[in-house]
Each structure stands twice: as structure tokens, then as C-alpha cells.
N, C-alpha and C positions, 0 to 999 in steps of 0.2 A: 464580404465584396469580392467579386471576380478578380482573378489574377490580372487580367488585361486591363481593369479599370483602376488598379491599385496604384496609388503614387506614393506610398509610404512604406516603411518597414526597411529590410535588409536585403531585399530583394533576391536576385539568384546569382550563384557563385557557379562558375564554370572552370573545373580544375583541367588544364590542358589547352593550350593556344595552338590547338589543331584545327584540320580542315572541319572536323565535327563540332568542335566547339565554337567556332566561327560560325558554322551554319546554324547552330542553335541560337546563339546570341541574334543573328540577322532575323531568323524567323520570329522570335519573341517580338522583337521591335517591329517588323511587319505587321504582326497580327494585333498591335496595339498595346503590347505590354509596357507598362510606364513605371515601373518600379526600377531600382538600380540593377545593372548587370556588370559584374566584375569578372573578367577572364584573365586567368593567370597561367603564365608557362613559364618552364624551368629554363628556356633558351634564352639568351640576350637579344633576340630578334623580333620583329613582328611577325605574327603569324604568317606561314609561308606553305608552299605546295612541297611535297616530298616527292611525289613520283617522278618529276623532272630531273630530279638529281642524278638519277642514273642513266638519264637520257640526255635532254639538251644541254644541260646544266654542266655536266661532266664532258661532254662534247665542245663546250664552248659558244654554243648557240644560243644559250639563255642565261640572264645574268639575275643577280639577286632581286632586282626590281621588278622583273618579270615573274619572278616567283611568288610576289607577295599576294596572300589570298584578297586582300582589301586595302585600297590606299589609305593612309594614315588619316586623311580628312575624314573618311567615313566613319570611323570610330567616334571621332570627337562629335560629328553632326550626329550620329544615331545615340550619343549618350552611354556608349559602352567603353568601360575603363579597362584598359589592357594593361596588365602588370606584366613585365618581361622580367628575366633571370631570376625568379623565385620559385623554388621548389616547395610544394606543399607536403609537409612531412606528419601532419596528424590531422585528423578531422573525426568529429562527433556530433552526434545528433542531441538535441535536447528535447525534441517532440518528434518521435518517429511518425506518428500519425499526421502531424502537419508537415514535416520534412525539414523544419528548422534546426540549426545547429551552429557550430563555428569550425573553422579550420586555422591551423597555424602554419605559417611560412617556416623556412629553414633558419630565417634571421630572427623568429620570433614575432613576426607580424600577424597580427589577429585578423581574421575574416569572417565576420558574422554572416549568415545567410538564412533566408526563408525557404529556399529550395536550392538543391544541389545537383549539378550534373557532372559526372566524372568522364572526362574525354582524355584520359590519361596516356593513350596510345600502346607502343610496344618499344622494345629496345632487343637489339641484336642477340642472338645466342651466341656466346663466346665459345671459340674452339677450346675443347678442355683436353689440351695435350702438352707436353713439355715443349719450351720455346715459344708458345703463342704470344708471350708478352715481349717478344724480341722487338727491336726496332725495324720497321718494314712490313709488319703485319698490321693490315688495315682493315676497317670495316666501313659500311655506308649506311647511315640512317638519317644524319642531318647535315646542314650546310656546313659545319666545321669537318666533318668527315669528308665531305666532297672536295671541300678546299686543300685538305691535306691529300687526299688521293690524285687530285690534279697534278699537285707538285710533284708528287712521288712518280707519276705515270710519265712526265716529262724527263725524268732523270733515269727511267729505267729501260731495260731491253728485253728482259725476260720476266713475265708476269705469271704466277700461278694463282688461278682462281679455284677456291675450295667452296664448292656448292653449285649444282646445276640448276638451281631455280630461275627465277626471273631476274632477279639482281646480278647473280653471278654470270648468266649468259649476257646480261645487256653490257657489263662491264667489260667480259671478254670480247664482245664485238666491238666496243670502241677501242680496246686495247690493240686488237688485231688490225682493225682499219688505219691505225697510227702506225702500223709496220712493227709492233712488237712480237715477240715470241710469246706464244700464250699455250698453258696447259690448264684444262678444267678438271678437276677431281670431284667425282660424285659418288656418293657410298652406295646410292641406289642403283637397280640396273638400268636405268634410263634417265634422261634429264627432265626436268619438270614433272617429276613423278607423281606428286599431288594434284597438278593443276589440269593436267590433260592425259587422254588415252594414248596407248602405245603408237598410233599412228602418226600422231603430231609430235610426239618425243623422238620417234626415229627421224622424223623429216629434220628437226632442229639439230639432233646429233649429226646428221649427214651435211647440213647446212654450214654447219660450224668447221666440219672436217674439212669440207671442199674449200672453205677460205683459208685453211691452214692452220686451225687450232686443234691442237691434240687433245681429244677427250677420253679420260680414263673413267669406266663406269665401273660399279663394285669395287671402288677403292676407299679404303680407309685412311685417314692420316695417322701415323704413328707418333710423330714428333716434327717439330721444325728445327733444323739446325742452324746454327750462326756462328759468325767470327766478329769477334770485337762487338758483341751486343747487336749485331745486324742480322737479320735473317738472310741466308744463302741458299738454303736447299729446304724442300718438302720431303720428308722420309715417309713412305707409306708402308702400311703393315705388311705387305707381301715383299718388302725389302727393297722395292725400287727407290731410288733417288732422283727428283727432280730439281736440278740447279734453278736457282730464281734470284731475283734482287728486288721482289715485290710480292707479297700475299695479299690477295683479298679475299676475306671471309664472308660468305653469304649462305649461312646455314640454317635460316629462319629466324624468327623474332619471338620473344616472349612477351605477354601482354604485361602491362604495369597494374597490377591488382594489390598493390600494398595497402592504398586506402580503403579499397573495398573489403580486404581482410580485416581491418581496424573496425570497420563497420558491421562485421558479420554478415556480408552479404554472399550469395551462394555464388561460388566461383568453381567452373569446371572447364579448365583451358581457357578462360576469359571469363569476365563477369557476365553472369548469366542474365539475359534479358529477354522480355517478352516482344511482341510486334510492335509496341508501342514505345519501346527503350526503357521499360519500367524494369527496376531490379528486383530481388525478392524482397526488398523493403519498397513497396511500391511508389512511396513519396521520393525516393532517390532514383535519378535517372542516370543512364550511361550510354555511351554512343561512340563507334569508331572502331579502331584497332584494338581497344582494349576489351571487346565485348564477345560473348559467345551466344548464339541463338539456334533456335531449332531450324533443320534444314527446311527450305519451303516445300519440299515434297512430304515432310513430316513422317519419314520413314528411316532417315538415315542418321538421326541424333543431332547433336549440337555440332556448328560450324562455326569457324571465325573467318571472316571475310576482311583481308586487308585491301580495301579498294577505295577509290574516292567516292565512287558510287554508293557504297555501303556507309561511308562517312557523312556524307551529306544527307542521305535518306536517314540515318539514326540521328543525326542532330536535329533534322526537322522534326522527327517524331517526338524526341525528347522535349522540345519547346512546346509542341501541341499538347502533350500531355500535361504539362505545367498549366497549360491555359485551360484545361479541362474539357480539350477537344481531341483526344488522341485519335491518329489516323492509323489504323491498323492493317491497311492494305500494303503489301510490301513491292517494293520496286523491283525489277528485273535485275539481278545482279550482272554486272559487266566489267570486262577488264581489258587492258591492251599491254603490249610490249613492243618496242623497237628494237632490231636486231639487225645489224647491216642494212640492207634495202627491203627488209622483211618486215611487216606489220602484222602481227597478231592480234586479232580482235576475238574477244569469246564473250558470249551472251549466254546467260544461265549457268546451272551448276551441274556439273556432269555425273558428281555423285549418286550411285544407285542406278546408273543406266543398264540396260540388259542387251542393247544392240547399238553399233556403231556402223555409219555408212560413210564411206568416202565419196565426195563429190568433186570430180576433177582429177588431175594428175599431179602428184607432188613433184615430178620431175620438172615440171614448169614453173615451181615455186609459186602456183596461185592456184589455191584448192581450199575446199572446206571439208570439216569433219562433223557430222551430225550425231547427236546422242538421244536415244529413245529410251524410254521405260514403258512397257506395255503398250508399243506402238505409239506411244505419246511423245512428240518432240520436246526435250527438256534442256537441250544446250547446244550450242555451237562453237566450234573453233574456225575462224575464218583467217587464212593466211593471203594477204593480199586481194582480199575478195571482199570489200567494203559493202557491196550490196546485198550478198548473202547475210553478211552481219546485221545490217540494219532491218532486213527483212526478219531475219530470226528474233531481234528484240522486240519487233512490233507485234511477230505471231506469239511470243510469250506473254507479252503485256495483255494481248486481247485472247488469251486461251485458244489459240489457234494452233492446229498442227498439221502434219501431211502424211501422205503414206510413205513408209520407209521405202518400199519397192521402187518409188519414183523418183526419190532424191537423188541418186546418184548421177544424173545427166547434167553437167554444168550448162548446156545449151538450152534448157528449159528452165526459166526464172523460177526462183522457189515461191514468188509471190501468186503465181498461178497454180501451184500445189495446195496453197492453205486451204484448209476446212475448218470449220468448228470443233472443238474436243467432244467427243461423244461420250466419253465415260466420265460421268458426272461424279463418280466416286472419288475422283481425283479432285485435290483442292486446286482451285485457280493459282496460278503462279505469279499474278499481279492483278 
């Protein structure tokens, strides 16, 4: 009997009450799946959005209720059982061909399933230096982290942010806006080193420095010094000492792959999935921050995308695969970051580009950076340029491109320059 018509059995177990997990559960119900759905999360809260934690929530413009992915009444009406505060510690398959098996929670609670979706997310990389366990060293991944950081910021005067990625820079902007003294320490030679090209990196470094933040590039932390168990300074490997009363660490995230390892799934920087969110055991699905997949261009290798877009797309794909109608068409990746009054919006993936075109003047704090591979548009960074961003998303979704030589003039709308991709040897991006 097709899964959508089945009304018996153990149903689907989703490990991870995440954006991807909720999307998978909702998609199953929307497409007529009538068997049980159990969504298990290890936090004591109903499923919530994480990106706003380093934005509106930390700034005080968003509350716990506004973070909730769905109202509590939705889960009851949709027949989705949400289990909070339970960590799944063991999982095994009884029948790999069918996908059935059982999982066990940390307290010993068993969960039998006919199909399994891993949406286990990721956890912050810990700073591996002496003093990293001192009071006043914070991370930001969940609500509890955000609540702790909010309290700490209110009592701080000098903040040191370790890591110049999105979370680090967003926290730095909020702290500086609140009037705190801020240092950002980044081990690479530029901020946002993995996400954008040097044009955008250089702009964001300058934007933070113009607003009073001290940015230290090519700087590694040697240790964190403390007094009476509390952090008081960050010592760099070059000997510099940065006095501080709060350290915020944002040096990336480690995908949670322990359950995948138990099942013997392929793991390479994340649980390896195909375009339908199937793992190396095709009856087991995975979605969200815990996964790694082939780059859309097919030439860059595996990538792991920590984004709302990817979590939603993979959650949907996993559900459709269970229903026997996988959707292999990838969505266009997109990301965003709010820092001060600067909104960065990214469409596509810039890895593998061979040409970069600047559109507009960064000094105006309104510009775009376009990435091309073999004269084909593959990505765009837009700073306070929402029209360019939306145009690029539509172009990538429809396999359209434009002449790089014409893209630099911001007075010419990008939409006027779009043409179909001529090189059919390149796989469509959406």
C-alpha cells in the first residue's frame, strides 16, 4: 500500500525538532500521509527558528512566541506528535530495504518507525584553547544560549568576538550599536572568508571599523585569561592582549552525525545526501544543517549549507521521497545577514566562480557583487540592494544569465540584461 494511503504501522520518526524536521512533517501531512509522525527534539521547547537568535531576538525585537515555527495547535490538528527534551542516543534498522527500525531516547524511551528522517542539525565548534571554559565565554546556537548572552551583554562594557563569520559579525553589530567596546578576532585574512569574495569581505570589515569595532585579521587565540574563574582578557598568539569582560565564540558548527555513524551512513563533513535527501541507505533520509550534498554546479564537491532555504527544501524532499515521489529539482540557495543598517542578501553559491563583477559603489553602502563561471551567473551578494537580489534569484531559478561586461552599471536594471543560458553543458541551477 502506498505510504500516503497507509493508516497503520509505526509511521515516520523525525529526529530533530528543527526547521527541516518540521517541514518534513508538514509536507507528509499536506500530501496525504496518514500514518503516525513523531518529531523528537532534545531541547525543552517547541520547534523554533534559529536565524533570528543573532538578529531580532538578541536585539529584543523578537520574542520566543515569534520564533515558533508553528503554533502548538497546528501539531495537534495535523496529528504530529512532538516530543521535547529528549535526545535520541541509539538508532538501528531492522530492515534496511524497507527502512524500518527503532530508536531509543536518553531516558530509555523506545521509538519504533517504518521510516526515519535525521534532521539533527549542528552544534557550535568549541574554542580549543586554555581558558575556554571560563565564566563569560559564550556561544550562540539555541534559545538558552541567546538568553544567557542577552543577560551578559546587559552587564558588559567590552566584548570580544572570536570569529568573523555571520554570527560573529551580527553579534558584534548588536553589541556596538548598544554602545559597547567591541573587538572581532578572525583567524583568516578577511571576514566572511567562506561565504563571499574579497570585495564583500573588505566592505564588511570597513563597515564595522567605521562604526567603531576593532577587527583583527590573521589573528589566532592563544588562550583566554581569567580572574576568579571569570574571563578578563583574550591573549592572541602574536602576544597581543585584548582586555574583555565577555567573549562570544562563533567559529563555525559541527554537524551532528552520531546517529548516522551508528547506521553506517556515508559521512563527509555531514551526512551525505542526494538531490532527494536520501542517504547512502536510500530508505533513510536526512535534511538540514547535518547534511552535505553535491554542489549545484557539480564541480566543486560536497557542500554543507546552513540556511533556512536548504532546511526547508531538504525537509520537503525527504517527505516526498518517503511518499515515493522524490523531487530532484534543487532550489536556488539563499542567505541573509543583518548587521547595523546593512542587509546582506545572497543568492546562489559563489564557490567555483572565475569572475567577479562589482555593481555600484561600496562607499554608498548600496551595491552588488556578481559571480560568474564561464560567463554564466552563478551567485550574487546584494548589500541594501533588494531588487538586484530578487532578480538574481529569479534568474538562477530560470537558468538565465547576463553579459558580465554589462552588469557593472547600477543604473541599468539587471532584469533588462537577462538572457537564457546558452551553454547547455552546464546543469540548470533550479
